[in-house]
ZAMARGU-4260 file (C-alpha; in steps of 0.2 Angstrom, whole numbers, plus 5000, padded with zeros to 4 digits):
<rodrens>
0) 4765/4983/5001 | 4767/4996/4987 | 4784/4998/4976 | 4787/5015/4966 | 4799/5010/4953
5) 4814/5020/4948 | 4816/5014/4931 | 4817/5029/4919 | 4800/5032/4908 | 4800/5024/4891
10) 4807/5033/4877 | 4797/5035/4862 | 4806/5046/4849 | 4793/5045/4839 | 4783/5056/4848
15) 4796/5068/4851 | 4798/5075/4833 | 4810/5088/4829 | 4822/5092/4842 | 4829/5112/4840
20) 4842/5121/4850 | 4843/5140/4852 | 4858/5151/4859 | 4856/5168/4865 | 4863/5176/4878
25) 4857/5188/4891 | 4867/5205/4897 | 4869/5206/4916 | 4877/5219/4927 | 4891/5204/4928
30) 4894/5202/4910 | 4884/5192/4899 | 4875/5175/4902 | 4876/5161/4890 | 4858/5151/4888
35) 4851/5137/4876 | 4833/5132/4873 | 4829/5114/4868 | 4812/5109/4865 | 4802/5099/4850
40) 4792/5108/4838 | 4778/5095/4840 | 4777/5087/4825 | 4780/5070/4830 | 4770/5056/4827
45) 4756/5059/4842 | 4757/5078/4837 | 4760/5092/4851 | 4750/5082/4864 | 4763/5068/4864
50) 4777/5079/4865 | 4779/5083/4886 | 4778/5065/4890 | 4790/5061/4876 | 4804/5073/4883
55) 4801/5070/4900 | 4806/5051/4896 | 4821/5057/4887 | 4825/5067/4901 | 4820/5056/4916
60) 4833/5042/4906 | 4847/5057/4910 | 4843/5057/4926 | 4834/5075/4924 | 4818/5077/4934
65) 4806/5091/4928 | 4800/5108/4939 | 4815/5104/4951 | 4823/5121/4950 | 4839/5125/4943
70) 4851/5110/4944 | 4869/5115/4945 | 4878/5102/4933 | 4895/5110/4934 | 4899/5097/4951
75) 4890/5083/4942 | 4904/5075/4931 | 4893/5059/4928 | 4879/5068/4922 | 4874/5061/4904
80) 4872/5076/4897 | 4885/5086/4889 | 4888/5104/4879 | 4904/5102/4869 | 4908/5118/4860
85) 4921/5119/4847 | 4927/5133/4834 | 4910/5137/4825 | 4900/5125/4832 | 4893/5117/4848
90) 4884/5101/4853 | 4871/5093/4866 | 4873/5077/4869 | 4862/5064/4882 | 4856/5048/4879
95) 4847/5048/4863 | 4850/5065/4857 | 4865/5073/4849 | 4860/5090/4843 | 4873/5101/4834
100) 4872/5120/4832 | 4881/5133/4825 | 4883/5147/4841 | 4881/5164/4838 | 4897/5175/4841
105) 4890/5183/4856 | 4885/5166/4862 | 4901/5160/4860 | 4911/5175/4872 | 4898/5172/4885
110) 4902/5153/4885 | 4920/5156/4883 | 4921/5169/4896 | 4911/5159/4910 | 4913/5143/4906
115) 4896/5136/4907 | 4878/5137/4899 | 4861/5138/4906 | 4849/5126/4897 | 4829/5128/4896
120) 4824/5108/4891 | 4807/5113/4889 | 4793/5098/4889 | 4779/5111/4881 | 4782/5110/4861
125) 4787/5127/4851 | 4771/5137/4850 | 4774/5148/4837 | 4784/5161/4827 | 4799/5154/4818
130) 4814/5147/4828 | 4828/5159/4831 | 4817/5177/4832 | 4826/5184/4846 | 4808/5190/4851
135) 4799/5171/4851 | 4812/5163/4857 | 4812/5177/4872 | 4793/5174/4873 | 4794/5156/4875
140) 4807/5154/4886 | 4801/5165/4899 | 4784/5159/4898 | 4777/5154/4915 | 4771/5136/4908
145) 4788/5134/4899 | 4798/5136/4915 | 4786/5127/4925 | 4786/5113/4915 | 4805/5111/4908
150) 4821/5105/4915 | 4834/5119/4919 | 4852/5117/4922 | 4867/5124/4923 | 4880/5114/4911
155) 4901/5115/4911 | 4906/5118/4893 | 4917/5104/4886 | 4929/5107/4874 | 4942/5096/4863
160) 4957/5094/4870 | 4973/5096/4858
</rodrens>
């Protein structure tokens, strides 16, 4: 008899290395769409070779599959991945991650208008250029290898309630 384990992969945080979050918005006829790219710099203990397995382990602990197309998380309130946006700051949180970043004004406007952001969580480590340079981010985020081996989610935006 064969059994398949549904336990998530073990998380080796030492292999994750530095996790960076980059935000941008893309102009469409219906208005700007906000995007987030999360990826490791590949500087963990196991180097860039260990990064994909470490990121997949992190994602699987949150119930997120890699390469499964786009997951619309706007209707999944129990998914443990959150995007909190407050004036001048934002944070992507999930089990094992609390990544804070300063969004651009254009990204913030798009998030405020749409109420969501499109997250690309890459298992592939950052491959060059300075993180944050628009052309380098676009080239990496749109690369076939990045998209094929990433988790892609539409995340609802949460804010602090007053």
